C-alpha positions as CSV (number, residue, x, y, z in Angstrom):
1,M,0.0,0.0,0.0
2,M,2.8,2.4,0.8
3,A,4.4,1.8,-2.6
4,A,1.1,2.5,-4.3
5,Y,0.8,5.9,-2.6
6,A,4.5,6.9,-2.8
7,G,4.8,10.5,-4.0
8,I,1.0,11.1,-3.8
9,Y,-0.6,14.0,-2.0
10,L,-4.1,13.3,-0.7
11,V,-6.6,15.9,0.3
12,L,-9.5,14.9,2.5
13,L,-12.9,16.4,1.8
14,D,-15.4,15.7,4.5
15,V,-18.8,15.0,2.8
16,D,-20.6,15.7,6.1
17,E,-19.1,19.2,6.2
18,W,-18.7,20.0,2.4
19,G,-21.5,17.9,1.0
20,W,-21.2,15.6,-2.0
21,G,-19.0,17.8,-4.1
22,V,-17.3,21.2,-4.6
23,P,-18.8,22.3,-7.9
24,E,-16.9,25.5,-8.1
25,A,-13.7,23.5,-7.9
26,G,-14.8,20.9,-10.4
27,F,-15.4,18.0,-8.0
28,S,-18.5,15.9,-7.7
29,V,-18.5,13.0,-5.3
30,D,-20.7,10.0,-6.0
31,A,-18.8,7.3,-4.0
32,I,-16.3,7.1,-1.1
33,P,-13.4,6.8,-1.5
34,I,-12.8,8.7,-4.7
35,Y,-9.6,10.0,-6.1
36,F,-9.3,12.8,-8.7
37,R,-6.3,13.3,-11.0
38,L,-5.2,16.9,-11.0
39,D,-3.2,18.6,-13.8
40,E,0.1,20.4,-13.2
41,F,-1.8,23.5,-12.0
42,G,-3.8,21.6,-9.4
43,R,-7.0,21.7,-11.4
44,P,-9.2,18.6,-12.0
45,S,-8.2,16.8,-15.2
46,G,-11.5,15.0,-15.5
47,E,-10.0,11.6,-14.6
48,W,-11.1,9.9,-11.4
49,I,-11.2,6.5,-9.8
50,D,-13.4,5.3,-6.9
51,G,-13.8,2.4,-4.6
52,Y,-15.8,0.4,-7.1
53,A,-12.6,0.0,-9.2
54,W,-11.0,-2.7,-7.1
55,G,-13.8,-4.9,-5.8
56,E,-13.3,-6.3,-2.3
57,D,-11.5,-4.0,0.0
58,T,-8.2,-5.9,0.5
59,Y,-4.7,-4.5,0.4
60,A,-3.8,-6.5,-2.7
61,N,-6.9,-5.4,-4.6
62,I,-6.5,-1.7,-3.6
63,A,-2.7,-1.6,-4.2
64,G,-3.0,-3.5,-7.4
65,T,-5.5,-1.0,-8.8
66,M,-4.2,2.2,-7.2
67,G,-0.5,1.7,-7.9
68,P,-0.8,1.7,-11.7
69,W,-3.4,4.4,-11.7
70,F,-1.2,6.8,-9.6
71,A,1.8,5.9,-11.7
72,R,0.3,7.1,-15.0
73,P,1.6,10.5,-16.2
């Protein structure tokens, strides 16, 4: 898991406080967890991945899915 997240910065948005999205920033949340890819200026790129991508919540499933997704340029 640590290798999958190496060099990644995560920002927590609390849906209880912020609601299910921050439209003015380009974020819409339909599932938890959800990860948005940002461009070099910190703006949403339109790419995202959520918890449905890896099936059962096991370290192997999550790391196997998240590692390659985070490694893409």
